[in-house]
Structures are given as C-alpha cells and as structure tokens.
N, C-alpha and C positions, 0 to 999 in steps of 0.2 A: 219073974224073969231073972235069969242068972247074969253074971258079968259078961261083957263082950268078949268074944274069942279073938284070936290073933287075926291080923289083916290078911286077906286072901291075895292070890296072884292077880296081875292086871288082866283085865278081860280082853277079848279079841276086838280088833278095829271094827268099828261099825261100817256099814255101807255108805258110799259117797252121797251126800245130800244134793238137792237140786241147786243149779246155778243161781246165785243171787242177782239182784238188779245191778246195772252198770253204775259205777261210782262217778263222781264229778270229774271233769278233765283235769289233768295235772298241769303244772306250769310249763311253758315252752322250753324245749331243750336247746343246747348250743347248736350253731350252724355246722353242718357236716363238711367234710373235705370235698374240694373240687373233683369232679369225676374226670376220667380220661376223655381226650378229644375224640369225637365221633368221626365216622367216615364221611368224605365229601359227598354231598347229595347230588342228584342228577340236575342238569341245567334247566332252569325254568324258562318259560316262554319269553320272547323279546319284549322289552318295554316299548312305550310309545317313542316316536322320533323326537329328538331334542331340537332346540332352536339352531339355526345356521350360525356357524362360528364366524369370526372376523376374517376378512380377506388377508391372505398371507402376503409376504413381500414378493416383489417381482423377481423372477429367476433370471439367470444369465441368458444372453442370446445364444441360441443354438447354431449349429453349423448350417451353411447354405443347403437348401434342398436340391433335389435333382432337377435337371433341365426340364422345362415345360414342353408341351406338345408343339408340333410344327406350325400350328395356326398362328397367324400374326406375322412377326418378323419385320424387317426394315429393308429399304433399298437405298443405295447410294451410288454415286458416280466415281469411278476410278479414272481420273484424268491422266492422260499420257500412256495408257496401256489398253490393250485389246482383250485382256483376260482378267478374271477375278483372282483374288489372292489364293483361295483354297477351293479345290473342286469338292472336297469332303464337306466343308462348312458353308460354302457360298455357291450360288447358282448364277451364271451369266444370263441375263435376260436378253441382251443384245449388245453388239459392239457398234461403234459409230465414229463420227467425226465431230470434234468440238466446234461450236459455231456461236455467233453473236452478232450484234449490230456493228455497223461500220464505225471505225475509230473516229471519223470526222463528222458523223451525224449527231445532231442534238436529240433526236427522237429515238424510238426503238426501246430496247430494254438494257438494263445494266447487268442482268443475269446472263449466264451462258447456257447453251443447250448441248446435249449429246444427241446429234441427229443420226438416226439409223441409216444404214447404207441402202435399204430397200424401202423407201417411203411409199405410202399408199395415199393417193389423193382422192378427195371427194369432188366438190364443185371447184373448178379453177378455170382461169383464163390462160391460154397458151402465151408464152413469151415472158419477158422479164417484167416483174411488178415493182414499181418504184416507190410505193407508199411507205413501206418499212421492210426493206430487204434484209436478208440474213446472209452473213458471210462466214466462210470457214475460217478457223483460227490457225495461225502458224507460230512456230517457235521463232523468237527473235533474240539472237545472241545468248543462247542457253548454255553458256560456258560452265555454269555451276553443275549442270547435269551431263551434257554431252555436246561439245561444240559442233559436232558433225550433224546435229539435228537442225541447224540454223535454216530457217525458211521452209522447213517441212511441216506438213499438216499435223495437227495435234489429235491423236486418236483418243478414244474414250471407251469405257465399258460400263454398262448399267448392271449392278450386282444386287442380288437378293440374298440376305442372310436370315434364314427362317428362325434361328434360335436367338437372335438379337432383339432388343426392345428399344434401343436408343442409338442414334448416330450423333457423334460429336467430333468436330474438327478442332484440334487444339493448336493454335498458332505458336510458333517459336519453340515447339517441343517435338521430339520424335519418339515419345513414349506415352503410355496411358496414365490417367490420373491415379489409378490404383490397380491392384492385382485382380480385382473383380471385373475389369474391363478387358476387352480383346482388341489388340492392335490389328486392324485390317491392312493398312499400308502406311508408309511414311514418305514424305517428299518435301518439296519446296513451295512456298507461297508465291503465286504469280498473279499478275493482273495487267491492265493496260499501262503503257508508258505515261510518265507524268504529264506530258503535253497533249495526251489524248483525252477523250471524254471518259468519265468515270465508269468503272465496271466492278463487278464483285471479285473478291479474292478467291482463288481456287488452289487446292493442294495438288500439285502435279507430282506424280510418282518419281521417286529418286532414281528409278531404273526405267526412265521414260523410253518409249520406242519412237 
C-alpha cells in the first residue's frame, strides 16, 4: 500500500436522525412579570342573606299628618250664645237655655244644663214637680260683658266639632296652650254668688247674647 493521499473535501450532511429520549427537567426559572389586569367578569349569583344589623338611632319627629276622618269628634256647650263659632268646622246640634238647681236648695246638682227649647217628654205628671226642680239661669250684674244683659236668660248652644279629639277649658287665659290646639271661643268664668249654694264654673262667651 502506498502513502496516504491528501485529505478529501467534507462530505454532505447526513439525514436527520430520530428524536432522542427526553432529558431530565431543568432547574426552575425566575418568576415572570405580572400580566395586565383582565376585564371585569359578569356578576355572580347573590349570596346568602346576612345577619340583621344593629338598630339605628331614632330619627327626628316628622311634621303632623293630615287631619283624620270625620268619625269621632267632640261636643261642648257654648254658654251665652245661640250659635257655634264656625259653620265650616263645627255643627250646632241645638240651641237652648242655661238651667240648674235653685240657688237656695241644698239638693239638686252643682252642674248646669243646656235645655233644648223643644223638649220631648216620656212619662210625666202634669203640674210643678217639687222634688228637684230645674230653673233657668239669668245674668246678674254682667258689667264685664254687657250691663244691658242684667236679669236676661242665659242662652246656650251645643256644638259638635268632628275634627277635634279633646275639649279643654283653660281658666284665666284667652288663648290655647300651643299652636296645635284650636280656640273655639273665649270668655269669662262665671258661677253662683258667694252666698249661694255651690255650682260649677262655666266659661260664658265674651260676646254674650
């Protein structure tokens, strides 16, 4: 065999061989950067009801409500007049004459009556009944109201106020306790003379008839 000849040119690349088996896993890499915030998702179903919260503080008192229905109401006597204060807010049930027990009798009643002018009797005996008679009342020296009324009968009117709920007569005042009350009428306190038998105090209208 003779000596080797010079090196030849590189041969052509061979064909790709088969894929070898997977090597062992490498070490963990560094954490990646935070991604961008995604879009808001759709609302999920409501959760279960929570426990009742604590009671809140009491609020301020609201304004007065509208007037109630016409059911109920109150009645009162307007002494010294034959009409009620207001045709729009009161109804006169009847007019009459003030009456009571005789000033010198020990029995009878200390309260006064507003007797209607058209009485209706049930069972009665004709003639004067002397067990407990009722007498009409008269003005006596009513100078504070009208001196010309002296010895005249005292008229009265029974009034019905459908939107009222309470009646109060305030002595020594000609005004109501507050703006939530309504003044029906004002007048002067009158009763029997000091040497007569006791009777109740009544408020006689300042514009007495």
